[in-house]
C-alpha positions as CSV (number, residue, x, y, z in Angstrom):
1,M,24.7,-8.8,-0.6
2,T,21.6,-8.3,-2.8
3,H,18.4,-6.7,-1.8
4,V,15.0,-6.7,-3.4
5,V,13.8,-3.2,-4.4
6,L,10.1,-3.0,-4.8
7,S,10.1,0.2,-6.8
8,Q,11.1,1.2,-10.3
9,V,12.6,4.5,-9.0
10,V,15.3,4.7,-6.4
11,A,17.0,7.7,-4.7
12,S,19.5,8.1,-1.9
13,I,18.8,9.6,1.4
14,S,21.1,12.5,0.4
15,E,19.0,13.2,-2.7
16,L,15.8,13.1,-0.5
17,K,17.3,15.6,1.9
18,K,18.4,18.0,-0.8
19,N,15.1,18.0,-2.7
20,P,12.2,16.0,-1.0
21,M,9.4,17.1,-3.4
22,G,11.7,16.5,-6.4
23,T,12.4,13.0,-5.2
24,V,8.7,12.3,-4.8
25,A,8.0,13.8,-8.2
26,A,10.7,11.5,-9.8
27,G,8.4,8.6,-9.0
28,G,5.7,9.9,-11.3
29,G,3.0,9.2,-8.8
30,L,4.4,5.8,-7.7
31,S,6.6,4.9,-4.8
32,V,10.3,5.7,-4.6
33,A,12.8,3.4,-2.8
34,I,15.1,5.4,-0.6
35,L,18.5,3.8,-0.3
36,N,21.0,4.1,2.5
37,R,24.4,2.7,1.5
38,N,22.8,1.0,-1.5
39,E,20.3,-0.8,0.7
40,P,16.6,0.0,0.8
41,A,15.9,1.9,3.9
42,F,12.3,2.8,3.3
43,Y,9.8,3.7,0.6
44,C,8.4,7.1,-0.1
45,V,4.8,6.6,-1.1
46,P,2.7,9.5,-2.5
47,A,-0.7,10.1,-0.7
48,K,-2.8,8.9,-3.6
49,E,-0.9,5.6,-3.9
50,Y,-1.1,5.1,-0.1
51,E,-4.8,5.7,-0.1
52,A,-5.3,3.2,-3.0
53,L,-3.2,0.7,-1.1
54,M,-5.3,1.1,2.1
55,D,-8.5,0.7,0.0
56,R,-7.2,-2.6,-1.5
57,L,-6.1,-3.9,1.9
58,E,-9.6,-3.1,3.3
59,D,-11.2,-4.9,0.4
60,M,-9.0,-7.9,1.0
61,E,-9.9,-8.0,4.6
62,L,-13.7,-7.7,3.8
63,A,-13.4,-10.5,1.2
64,A,-11.7,-12.7,3.8
65,L,-14.4,-12.0,6.3
66,C,-17.1,-12.9,3.7
67,R,-15.3,-16.2,2.9
68,E,-15.1,-16.9,6.6
69,R,-18.8,-16.4,7.1
70,E,-20.2,-17.9,3.8
71,N,-21.0,-21.2,5.4
72,D,-22.6,-19.8,8.6
73,P,-26.2,-20.9,9.1
74,T,-28.8,-18.5,7.8
75,I,-31.9,-17.3,9.6
76,K,-35.0,-16.7,7.6
77,V,-36.8,-13.5,8.6
78,S,-39.9,-11.9,7.2
79,L,-39.9,-8.2,6.5
80,D,-43.2,-8.0,8.4
81,D,-41.5,-9.4,11.5
82,L,-39.0,-6.6,11.4
């Protein structure tokens, strides 16, 4: 059976147990696919990459909200009224 691996670097769970920080470092700042019996079990994602991923996700959610609201009726308000 084939599996999609969404990382350029892979390591086994055994390698991760032996040297966790070395396994993370092997990714060169990118995620590392952790394999269990040659199947992806999970991805080890460095903090900077995870933070960037969360920022992109938030941007996508805000963009979707903007598109959703772009046709809402507008209300004209004078600054003096505020």
